[in-house]
C-alpha positions in Angstrom: -43.2 118.1 -83.8 -42.8 121.8 -83.1 -40.1 122.1 -85.8 -42.5 120.5 -88.3 -45.3 122.8 -87.3 -43.0 125.8 -87.4 -42.0 125.0 -91.0 -45.6 124.4 -92.0 -46.6 127.7 -90.4 -43.8 129.6 -92.1 -44.7 128.1 -95.5 -48.3 129.3 -95.0 -47.3 132.7 -93.9 -45.1 133.0 -97.0 -48.0 132.2 -99.5 -48.7 134.8 -102.1 -50.9 137.5 -100.6 -54.5 136.9 -101.8 -55.6 139.9 -99.8 -53.5 142.5 -101.6 -55.1 145.9 -102.3 -53.8 148.8 -104.3 -52.2 150.4 -101.3 -51.8 147.6 -98.8 -53.0 144.3 -97.6 -55.2 142.5 -95.1 -53.2 139.4 -95.4 -52.9 138.8 -91.7 -56.6 138.3 -91.1 -57.8 135.1 -92.7 -54.5 133.2 -93.1 -53.6 133.7 -89.4 -57.0 132.7 -88.2 -57.1 129.7 -90.5 -53.6 128.6 -89.4 -54.6 128.9 -85.7 -57.8 127.0 -86.2 -56.3 124.3 -88.3 -53.3 123.6 -86.0 -55.5 123.8 -82.8 -58.0 121.3 -84.2 -55.8 119.0 -86.3 -52.5 118.7 -84.4 -51.3 118.3 -80.8 -48.5 120.9 -81.4 -48.0 123.1 -78.3 -47.4 126.3 -80.2 -46.8 128.2 -83.4 -43.3 129.6 -83.3 -41.9 132.1 -85.7 -39.2 134.7 -86.0 -40.2 138.0 -87.7 -36.7 139.0 -88.5 -35.9 135.6 -90.1 -39.1 135.8 -92.3 -38.6 139.5 -93.2 -35.0 138.9 -94.3 -35.9 136.2 -96.8 -35.3 137.0 -100.4 -38.8 136.2 -101.5 -40.0 139.6 -100.5 -38.2 141.3 -103.4 -38.5 145.0 -103.1 -41.3 145.3 -100.6 -40.6 148.4 -98.5 -41.2 147.0 -95.0 -42.1 143.3 -94.7 -41.8 143.5 -90.9 -45.1 145.5 -91.0 -46.8 142.6 -92.7 -45.7 140.2 -89.9 -46.6 142.8 -87.3 -50.2 142.5 -88.6 -49.9 138.7 -87.9 -49.0 139.5 -84.2 -51.9 142.0 -84.0 -54.3 139.3 -85.4 -53.0 136.8 -82.7 -53.8 139.5 -80.1 -57.4 139.9 -81.5 -57.9 136.1 -81.3 -56.7 136.2 -77.6 -59.2 139.0 -76.9 -62.1 137.3 -78.8 -61.6 134.0 -77.1 -60.8 135.6 -73.7 -57.5 133.7 -73.6 -54.7 134.2 -71.0 -52.4 137.0 -71.9 -49.4 134.6 -71.9 -50.9 132.8 -74.9 -48.7 135.0 -77.1 -45.1 135.2 -75.8 -42.1 137.1 -77.1 -39.3 134.4 -76.9 -36.5 136.6 -78.0 -36.3 140.2 -79.4 -38.1 143.4 -79.0 -41.9 143.7 -78.6 -42.2 147.1 -80.3 -39.9 148.9 -82.6 -40.5 152.3 -84.2 -41.7 151.8 -87.8 -43.1 153.8 -90.7 -46.7 154.3 -91.2 -48.3 152.5 -88.2 -45.7 153.9 -85.8 -45.1 150.7 -83.9 -44.3 147.2 -85.2 -43.2 143.9 -83.7 -39.8 142.1 -84.1 -38.1 139.0 -82.8 -39.2 135.4 -82.2 -42.7 134.8 -81.0 -44.8 131.8 -79.8 -48.5 131.5 -79.9 -49.6 128.7 -77.5 -52.4 126.5 -78.9 -53.6 124.7 -75.8 -55.6 127.8 -74.6 -57.2 127.9 -78.0 -58.1 124.2 -77.8 -59.6 124.8 -74.3 -61.7 127.8 -75.5 -63.0 125.9 -78.6 -63.9 122.9 -76.3 -66.0 125.3 -74.2 -67.9 126.3 -77.3 -66.2 129.7 -77.9 -65.9 130.8 -81.5 -63.7 133.3 -83.3 -64.1 132.5 -87.0 
């Protein structure tokens, strides 16, 4: 089940960026929240698991300068969801890799394989908490 969710999650994270701007993107905001909401409500999957390095190294990025920054924004959005729903800090876990790596522009970005646990989200939603 987790592998199926992982593949679905990756496919959605790779969708064309509808939030592109002239100088950047806000792509991590809505798609990340939609994915968390959909998987928490519609599946029994324990977590969303993804590897930033694996995704950033895919050919579909073409000549994008730093795709890792895009996925760092996804991690940051997970952190915002955790704060808004008052979830336990271990809802987002670094499975393997480095939490912060020096990067261009923002200064710090994320790397490695991550897991965002969905049970705490389900519990918060059941209590009536909202984040969307």
